[in-house]
N, C-alpha and C positions, 0 to 999 in steps of 0.2 A: 833236957829234952833234945833229940836229934831234930836237926833244920835241913833239910835238902834244898839247896839253893839250884836254879838252872841258869845256863848261859854265863860263864861256862858252869856245868856241873861240879857241886861239892858239897859236903857235907861239914858242919859245924856244930858242937855242943854247946847248948846254952843252960843256964841253971833256971829252973821254972819255981814254982808257978808265976805263970805270966799271960796276961789277956793279949790278942793278937795283935792290936794296935800298937800297943808298947813293943811288942816284938818286932815291929816294922819300923818304929822310929828308932829303935835300937839300929838295926840293921841300915839306917838309911837308905829306905825303900819306901817308893811314894805307893802309898796302898790302892792308888786306882790302877797299877802297871801290874798288877799280880792276883793271881787265885790262891787262896790258902785253903791248904787240904791238912786235915786233921786225922792220921790213923785212916787215909782211904776216904775220906768224907768231906765234901766240900762246905766250909764253915764262914761264918759271918766272922766282921771284924771285932765284935764285943766278946769271942769266944775266949774263955779261959783257959789255958794249958796246962798240965800238969808236968811233973819230972819224967814220966814214963811215956810221952805223948811222941809219936814223928809227926813232925810238920814238913811240908813239902810247899815250898813258894812257887807257884809256876808262872810264867809271863802271859800276859794276856796278848792275844793274836788276835787283830780284826783285819778283816779283809772281804772282799766281794767282786762281783763282778762290776765293769764299766758300764 
């Protein structure tokens, strides 16, 4: 599967199938810090990915008015 990471932007290939939670552990990414997008759709951490999926991990950004 193709995994697209942000900040800095890079792409890596990882052998599937794999559950999203396992992917985050393998990449040493805290699940609370990213949104998981599979083939253009936001998905939960229990989603199972296959070899032909494109996964994007976008950082969670929060903010607001003071």
